[in-house]
C-alpha positions, 0 to 999 in steps of 0.5 A: 500500500502506498501513502496515498491508499492507505489512510488515515487521511486522503487530503483534509478527509477520512480520520477516525471519529469514533467513539473511544470503546471502539478504538482498541478494535479498530487498532486491532483491525488496522495493525492485522491489515497492514501486516497479516493482510499484506502477507504473501499468504493471506494475498494467496489464500484471497487469490484463490478463494475469489479465482475458485469460489466468486469466479474472478476475473469478470469480464469486460464485455463489448456493448455492442448494440448499447454503443450503436445507439449512443454513438459511444464505443461503451464496455461493460465490467461485469461484477453482475457476475460475481458469484452473489450478483454484485462486486460487495463479494470482493470486500466481504471475503476479504474482511471475513477470511482477515477476520477469521485469521484474527480470531473472530468468530462473529461477524456484524454487518450492515446493508442496504440493497441486501448485497452486503448482506449476501455478501457477508452472509456467504462469506460467513457460510464458508468461513464457519462464522456466526453472522448478525446482519442489520438492515432498515426495514423500508429497505428489507420491504423493497428487497425482500429477496435478498433477505431471504437470500441472507436468512437461507445461508444462515444469517440473522437479519435484525430489522431496523425501526428507526430513523429513515429505516434505511442504510443509515440507520443499519449502520447505526445500529451496527456501530452500537452493536460493535460498542458492546460486543468489540470481540465480534468484527463489523464487516462495514460494506463501503469505502467510508467509516473511521479508518482502517475502514476506507482504505481496507474495502477499497483495497479489497475492491481495487481488484476490479480496476486492476482486471478491467485495466488489463483487459481494455488494454487487451481488447480494446488496445487503448484506454478508455477515455472515460470511466463511469461507476455508481456511487453511494458510499463508494466502493465499487467507483473507487475499486475501479478509480484506482487503476487510472487514478494516476492515467492523465488522459482518463476522465473519472466520473462517479454517478450520486442518486439524482432522486427526484431532482437536486432542487427539490431536496429528495436525493442522495447526491452528496456533492450536488447539495451538501457539505463537508462533515463527520458522519460515521466516523470519518470526514467526508462531504454530506448532506446536512443542514445549517445546524450540521443535522443529517438531511433526509434521502431518496433515491429509487436504489436503497444501495445509493440511498446514504448522506455521505459518501467515502472520504477517498472520492471526497479527497479526488473530487478536491483534487479534480482528479475525478467529477461527480454528477448525478442521475434522477430516478427516471433516468435510471429507471430508463438505463434499467430498460435500455440495457435489458432490451439491447444487450439482454442483461438487467442491471442493478439500480445502483448501477443504472445510475451509471449508465442513465448518467452516460445515455444523458451525455451522449453527445459529449461522449460521441465517438469515445471510448467509455468503461462502465462499471456494471456493480450488480444484477438486477434481479432484486430490483425487479418488484420496486420496478414493477411496483413503480409502474403500478404492475404488482409484483412480477 
């Protein structure tokens, strides 16, 4: 790990704003990550699991019919084809393996769209670890298939009934539980939270970008001119961006949830309507009012419905190395339909935001080579999409 990637600070962002009761656990995790987590033995064991169990490397697919319609050269990094259906398993396997080697037997996790919960439950089933997943009841209703998958895999799902009953509240509850059970390991799902989580999660996800950079050079013969990923907490995006951040000719674009529009306030676009502040243990960009109270968020996508963004993204934005835009619900739903119709691929609603931005910017992207991270598949979102269109259950 180089200094930029290892934290605890990414420019002015990051840090470890955590209760004193958690500092020993955080320091223990940091030490394990910097020593055992960087060892040849650990890396080899994790690489084996990612290859033989998870199904890496995931393909890079030329989106030929989509490209013809949009006028650009589109490539899809297929994290939807990873076991469990999303990029989340990269981090879940890495953290669960590290926790097991630390002697931990009980894993705590949070989930929004349910994919991190499923990935964590999967990793715990594989490694024989107890698993407890916290999920807001609103997210549980709109992502019920993933709740059932977690329970089938042996996890205990604790529904959170306070706040907005979405991802922020699930993280709150997981952190509270960890304070009372420091012998457990909290398997945080995105590249945020107190140090070392932003660096640790990004480290486990950067396999996405390493593969994609190699694949696009092999298949297209050149680097992409634009790299695009959706950004909630930002783990899939930072995993992709890290491999291209030193390539000056590659534009990095993160796409946040524009919800029902920035002006109306019902969105989750931190860089469009937020300010720097502290939430869940790190200093970053977040949605807050003038008194520092966290604002409600909205997105059609449960995985992007969160008021803060990972600190490494905040640093990339401050440095001008990455730009962050927003895609509204309607645009994301149109992209969801379009990819299914043109390429036979049903994307997660999270990934549909990245696709929606590309569709909206087609004039500016004409003739360019564009690499889009397809962070997950859309099976989990079918009920939500059908309900939004008044068609009932699929």
